Structure formats: C-alpha cells, structure tokens
N, C-alpha and C positions, 0 to 999 in steps of 0.2 A: 594899252592900259586895260586891265581887267577890273571892271567895277561890278559891285554886287547890285542885284536888283533892289530897287527901293520899294518898301512897303508903305502905301499911303495910309496914314493913320497911326494910332498907338495900339500896340498889341499887349493885352493883359495876360500875364503868365503867373505861374505859382511861385517860382523861385529863380535864384541867380543862375543855376545851371540851364534853365529854360532860356533865360535871356542870352546867356553866352552861346548856346546852340543856335538860336535865331540870328544873333549878330555875326556868327561865323558864315552864315548863308546869305544874309540880306543886310541892306542899309535900313535899320529898323530902330524905332524907339519903343521901349517896353516899360510897363509898370508892373512891379512884382507884388503879389498879394501876400507873400510870405506864408504860403500854404493856407490852411483854413483859419489862421489867426488874422483874419481880415479886419484891420482896425478902422475906426470911424474916419480917421485921417486919410487912409488909403481910399476908402469909399468916396470921400469928398473930392479927392484928387481925380479919381476916375470920372465922377459926375461932372466935374469942371472940364475935364478933357473932352467929354462927350458933347458939351455945349459948342465946342469950337472945331472939332474934327471927328473923323471916323474912329470908333473904338471897336477893336476885334478881341473877343474873348477866345483865348487859345489855351485851354486847360487840360489837365491830364484826364484820360478816359477811365477814371476810377471813382470810387465813392467820394473822396475829398474834392476831386475836380467837379463832380456833379453838385456837391454841396455849395461850392463857391459860385457856380453858375446860377443856382437857385437864389442864393443870397444877392448876387449882383442884379438879377432880374427884378428884384424888389425896388432897386434904386435907379434903374435905367429904363427908359421907355423904348429906345431904339438903339440897336447895336448890331454888329456882325459877329458871326461865330465861325471858327475853324475847328475841325476835329481830326484827330488821329485815332486810329483804332488800336486796341491792345495788341493785335496781330502785327502791327507795324513796328513793334519794339525790337530792338537788336539785343536787348538784355533779357535773360531768363528770369531774373530776380525782381525787376522793377519795370513798370510801364509808365509812359508819360511822354511829354513833348521832348524833353532832353534825351530820352532813350529811343525815340523813334528814328527810323532811317531817314536820311536826307530827302529821298524822293517823296516819301509820305508827307513830310513837312512842307515841301515845295508845293505838292498837289493840294494840300489842305489850305494853304494861304492863297492859292490861285482860284480855289473854289469855295470861297466864304459864302455864307448864307446870311441875308439880312433878316433881322428879327424886329418885329414891332409888336409889343405886348398888347397894344390896343386894337389889334386886328381880330375880327371874327369872320372867318371865311367858311367855316365848317361847323355844323351843329353836332351835338352829341349823337342824335339819331342818325345822321349821315355817317358819322364815324362808326357806329354800330353796324350799319348796313354794309360797310366795307369789310366786316368780319375780321378786323385786325386783332381779335382776341388771341389768336395763336401767335406764338413767338416767331414762327417761320415767316408769317406774313409781315409782322412788324419789322423783322430783320430785312426783308426784301425792300421795304420802304426806307429804313434807315441806311442800308447799304447804297441804295440808289441816290439818296440825298447826301450821302457821306456825313451822316450825323451819328452820334453815339446811340447805342441801343437803349431803348426806353420801355418802361411799363406803359400800360394803356393811358393812364392819366397824364403822364409826362409827354407821351407822343402826341396826344390830342392837343395839349397846350402848344407844343412846338409846331405842329402842322398849322395851327391858327396863327401863330406868330410869323410863320413863313408865308401866310396868306394863300395857302394852297386850298383848292376847291375839291369838292367831291369828284368831279369829272377828271381833274388832273390826277388825283390819287388812284381812281379806277384804272386809268391808262397805265400808271406806273405798275400797278399790281398785275395787269395783263401782260406786260412786257417780259 
C-alpha cells in the first residue's frame, strides 16, 4: 500500500490549485486564502487553527504572496513558513506553489522555518555590521535559509522572527 506522507498541521495556501497540488503529494489539510482577497472570516479561521495546531504559511514567491504573508503576520504570533523559489516553477508564465516542481515542494515542507514575531535576537546595528545591504549577501542568506528574497527591512524582521543571532548569521555569510 502506497501512502502519502502526512503533513503535521494545516497549510495555508492561496488557492484551490495549490491545495490540489499539495494533496497530490501529501496527506494534508489546507486553508485557502483566495489570493489577496483574504476575508476576516478566513483570518479568524486561521487564527483559530493556530490555537490548536501547527500552521504553515506556504504562499507564492511573488508580490501577492508576500502581501498575504505580511497581512497574516499581523494576526499570528507564531507560525511556520515554507518557501519555493521562482526558479522552482515548471511554468514560464506563472510562478507559485501549484507551478513548482514536486521536489521543490517536498523540500520546502521538509525544511519549514518557525517564526515568532515576538523574538528579538538581532539589533539593527548588528544587522548593519553584517553588511547585508548588498543584494548578493542578502541572497546568500535567503538561499541558505530557503526563504524568499527580501529587502533589508523585511529580511531584518524575518531574521529576528527566526531568532537568528549575529554570530549565526556571520557563520552563514562566511560559508
């Protein structure tokens, strides 16, 4: 009997095609945001789910996906995130979870990152000392952590939510 691996928790995706893709690979429960039209009812459902089980945000690596992440960050204190990269897309026209290759999806859900927006592990001065103002250095960090590329402000927030320290980040940069 060939059974699909079970994903522990509820995965938040943008739409039905994302749910269908994940359900073809895993035994998984999803909640769909219906794109950026994230209703207060859907937000309340995600908040309720987060009280009782693990919530994983698995959104497209594009502007609307980042917008949904930022919006949900306002309502959730702790959650996990999974990321696929634009380069993981099998489609030339569209990027996203549903368009990503199976291997990238499996890897993303095997390597989720826990976020806690109440963490402060890195000061702005330490961030500046790391000289992450160049896109290449930020890309090295985001590639290593398998998170979407970010501007300075967003990366600083994410590194703190991941509870990463100055020393850990220096080590990543040097590798």
